[in-house]
N, C-alpha and C positions, 0 to 999 in steps of 0.2 A: 575441547578434549575432555573425555570423561575422567572422573577422579581415579577410577581403577586404572585406566590407561596411563594417566599421569604418574601414578605410583609405580606402575610396571616400568615406565621409562626411567624413573629414578633408579630402579634396581637393574638397569640394563647391564652395567659393568659386572655386577654380581653374577648375573645369569651367564654372561659370555665367559667369565673366568671358569665357572663350573663346566660349561660346555666344552671349552678347550682342554680342560683336564680329562674329561671323559673321552674326548676325541683322540687324545694322545695315547690312550690306553684302551683300545677297543677289545671287546670280548664276545665270544660266540655262544649262542644257544642258551643252555642252562648254566654254563660255566662262567659266571660273572662275579668273581670274588672282589675285584677292585671296585667295580661299579657299585655293587651292593654295599660295600663298606662306605663309599663316598655318600651314597644316597641316605643310608641310615645315619651317618654322622651329621649330615646337614639337617635331617628331620629332627634329630635329637636336639641340635643346637637351636632349632626354631621352637622347641617346646612340645614336639610331638612324641608319641610313644609308638614307634614303628613296630610292626609285627610281621614275621616271615609268613609267607603263604605259598604252599606248594613247594616245588623243588628249588625255586630261586626268585620268587616274587616277594614284594613288600607291600604292605598296606599301612595306612595311617588315616586318622580321622580328625576333623575339626568341627566345632559347632556344639549343638545341643540336641537332645532327643527330639524326634520329629521325622519328617520325610527325609529321604537320603538321596543325594545326587552323587554319582560316581564319575570320577575323572581318570582316564587311563593314559599312561605314557609307556611306550616300550623302550627297552634298554639295550638290546643286543645289536651286534654289528654283523658285517659280512666277511667271508673268507677270501679277501682280495687285497693285493698290495696297493697301497695308496700312491698316486702319481701327481698330487697337487702341488708339491713343493712348498706348502704352507709351513710357517715356523712352528706351528703346533701339530704338524702331521703325525700320523700314527707311528709309534715306535716299534711295531711288530708287523706281522704279515696279514693283519686284518684291518678293516677300515669301516668307519661309520659313513658308508656311502648311501645310506637311505635316510639319514637325518635323525636317527633315534637318539643321538646325543643331544640334539636340539629339543626333541620332545621331552626327554627326561629333565633337562635344564629348565625348560619353560614351566614344567609342572612344579619343580622346586621353587621357582620364583613365585608361582601362583600360591604354593603352600605358605610361603612367607607372608604374602598379602592376606590370605585367608586367616592366618593366625593373628595378624595385626588387627583384623576386623572381626574376630571371632564372636564378639558380643552382638554383632549385627546379623549373624547367620540365623535364619529362621528354620533351622533343622541341621542336618549333618552333611558335610562334604567328605566323601570317602576317596582317598587317593589310591590308585592302583598302578604300581610300578611293575611292569610285566617283562619277563624274560622270553626268549625264543619265539619272537614274532616271525622272524625269517624262516624258522623251521615249522611254522604254523602249528605249534604245539603248546605255546606258553599260556595263551588265554584259557584253553581247555583245562590245562593243569591247574590254573588258579581257580577256575570255576569249580572244579571237582574238590578243591581244597577249601571251598566255602567263601570265596571273595565276595559273592553277591549276598551273603548273609551277615548277620551280627554286626551292624544292623542291616536289614534287607534293603537292597538298592531299589529305588523306585524309578530311576531314570539314569542314563549313562551317556557319556560323550567321550570321543577320542578325536585327536587332531593328528594330521600327518602333513609333512612338507610336500610340496609339488613344484614342478619346474614351470612356474608362472610368475607374473608380476608380483614383486615383493609386497606383502601385506594384504593381498586380495584373499578372499575366502570362498572356495568353491564347494558345491554340494550337488548331490544327485537325489532325485525323488525315488522313493521306495527302494528298489534294489540298486545299491551303489557299487558293489564289487562282486566278482564272480566267486563261486565255490572253488575249491582246489583239492584235487586228489592226485597224489604222486604214485606212479606205478612202475614196476619192473617186469618185463617179459623175458623169461629165460627159455631159449629155444635149444633143445637137445637133439643132436643128430648123431652121426657116426663119423668120426674123423678118419683121415687116411691121406694117401698121396694125391696131389693135385692132378696127376696124370691118369688117375683111375677113379673118376667120379662114380662109375657104375658099382664100385665096391664100397661106396660111402653114402651117407645121407647128409647132404650139404645144408648146414644150419644157416649159412649166410643167404643162400637162395630162398630158404624158407622165411627168414626174417624179412627179406625184401618184399615177399608176397604178403606177409602179414601187415607190414607197413602200408602197402598200397591198398589192401582190402579195408583197412581202418578208415581210409579217407571217405568211404561211402557212408559211414555212420552220419557224418555231418551233411554231406551233399545229397543223400538219398533217403535217409531214415528219420531225420528230425525236421519238423516244420520249418520252413524258411524264415519265419518270424522269430524263431528261437535263436539265442546266442549259444553256440557250442564251439569250444576250441579244444581239439584233441591233438596234442603235439608230441611227437617223439623227438627228443633233443639229444639223445645219446645212443650210439650203437657201437658195441665193442665185441670183437671176435677175431681170432686168428693171430698167429705169431710169425708166420713166414709166407712167402709168395707161392710156395708149392705144397702147402699142407692144408687140407680141410680141417678146420677146428672141430672140436667135439660140441662146443656150445657157442651161442651168441647171446648177448644180453642187450636189451633195448630198454631205455627209461624215458618217461615222459609225464605229462600232466593232462588232466581233464578239467576244464573250467566251463561253468555255465551259470546262468542266473536263475534257473528253474530246478527245484529239488527233484521233480519227476524226471526231467531230462538227465539230471546227474545220475540218478539210479539206473535209468535206461542205458546210458552210455557206458557205465561201469560193467553192466551185465553183458552188453554187446562186445566190449573189449575182451572179456574172458572167452565168450563164445567164438568170436572170430579168430582169436589167437590159437585156441586149441584146435578148432576145426580146420583152419588153414594149415596148421602144422601137420595134422593127421593126413591131409591130402598129399603132402610131400614126404610121407613116411617118417616124420619127425614128431617130437613131443614139445609142448609148450606149457610152461607154468607161469601163472600171473600172480604177482604179489603187490598189494597196495602197501606202501611203505610207512604209512601212518593212518590214523583214522580219518584224515581229511577234515576240511571245514566247510560249512554251508555258505551260501551267498550272504553278503552283508546287507542287512535290511535297515533302512532308515525309517524310523517311525514318523508318519506324516504330521501328526499333531505336534510332536516334539520338534520336528524340523521347522515347522511354521513358527513356533514360539522362539526357538533359539536363533534363527536367522534375524528375527526382530531384535533380540538382545545384542547380537554381534554388530548389527548396523548401528545401534545406539552407542555401543562401546567404541567402535573404530571409525564410525562415520557412515552416513547413508550410502547405499550402493556398494558397500564393501563386499557383500555376498553376491554371488552369481551362480547360475546353474551350469554344471559340467555334465558332459555325456557320461554315462555309467562306464566303469572301467573293467576291462577283462582281467586285470590283475586281481590279486586276492589280498585280504587283510583279516587276520584271525580274530580281530575284535568282533567279527561276525558271530562268533560263538556266544558272546554276550548279547548281541542284538536279537538272538532267537529266544532269549529268556527274559529280557528287560527292555522296555522302550529305549531305543538308542539312536544316536546320530554320529556320523563320521564326517568331519570337515577336512578339506584340503587347503592348507595355508601356503600361499606363494612365498618362495624364498629366493626369487630372482629368475628373470627370464633371459633369453638369449639377447634380446634388445637392451637389457640392462647390464650386459657384460658377463652373464653366466651361461655359457654355451652348452654345458653338459647337464644331463638329467641324472636322476638317482640310479644307483647300481653301476655307475661309470667310475673307474678309478681316478678320473680327473675332476669329478664333480666338486664344486664349492657352493656354499650357501651364504646368502646375505644375512648376516647376523642381526640386522635391524628388525628382522621379522620375529626374533625370539621374544622380545618383550611384548609384542602384539599377541603372540600365542599365549603368553602368560596371562595377559589381560582377558583374553577370550576364556581361558580355563576358569579363572577366578570370578570374573564378572558374570559369566553364564550361569555358573553354579549358584551364585548369590541371588541373581534375578529369578531363577527357576524356583528356588526355595521360598523367596519372598511371595511369589505368585501362587504357590501351591501349599503354603503353610496353613 
């Protein structure tokens, strides 16, 4: 067992206590007052000088002048009622169903280890506690607020839980996660009596045809080798069985691994929605609900280096290759600007008694993985600075 892993294991109860406190009080998006207070209090107690960054982010640093390695943990939860029955279950209508409470706690444990061994650091380790990952807006907000500067980050790493064997560490070469663009299509027709469709412009019929026409973008307009997922997951319209509504709203996402395909799909979404609506005498307005995020790009050299570090910290063959994921992770914003890696740390498989995955109200996590994540955070940063000083 490496000395970093041994120390992380000694601090396991400390990390779990913090995790359970965060888990009981989940918060959303940029509105994280209790979580921010806890993180800042812990950092100050460890000897750090935390600094607010952007709307609700926190940064802190350990080490000495030199090259800088950034470690990211996200802090926000999901708007869902918890159904685990755990003694430390959420006390409100939100839930840490994506493991961000574990990420934050693991980085705090790592912060403690890094502070204890600060004299050994051959450069600076910068800690990035990020809000609003679920809203895919937190990383961009912190980047615009200067998180990658003062001192400038030379490399970066994020960890995320995954529904796999506890303690295993997965990765994907090059593009690890898809981009994400959330859109809303508002179809405007002419309302009226359900018995007189000739006097109306039916927005429901129009919306159905738009939905069907959009399927051709993937099946007929993009090369079969490319990954593109264009999904409409909400359709709202109408208030009664005998009234044509005035409008219908559809919402969905576009995800792809290729920036050019991303741009093409967004353009075609607008064209198809507007032109199909016009064919049925209706109108369509398309709105992208945020700026979106690019695909997550794992830097090849950094991935090769860090898999070696992790295997030395946790044991040979800990790391394994995962298929790229069609889901999104807004750490991708950082990955476009600084050599970065994203790893998926197993927190319990179905075979180990953890039947539910993330974003499920019944999901639970094996807390023994927390100290291993902390060891990965601290040990990887220390090793990278040692090799690149």
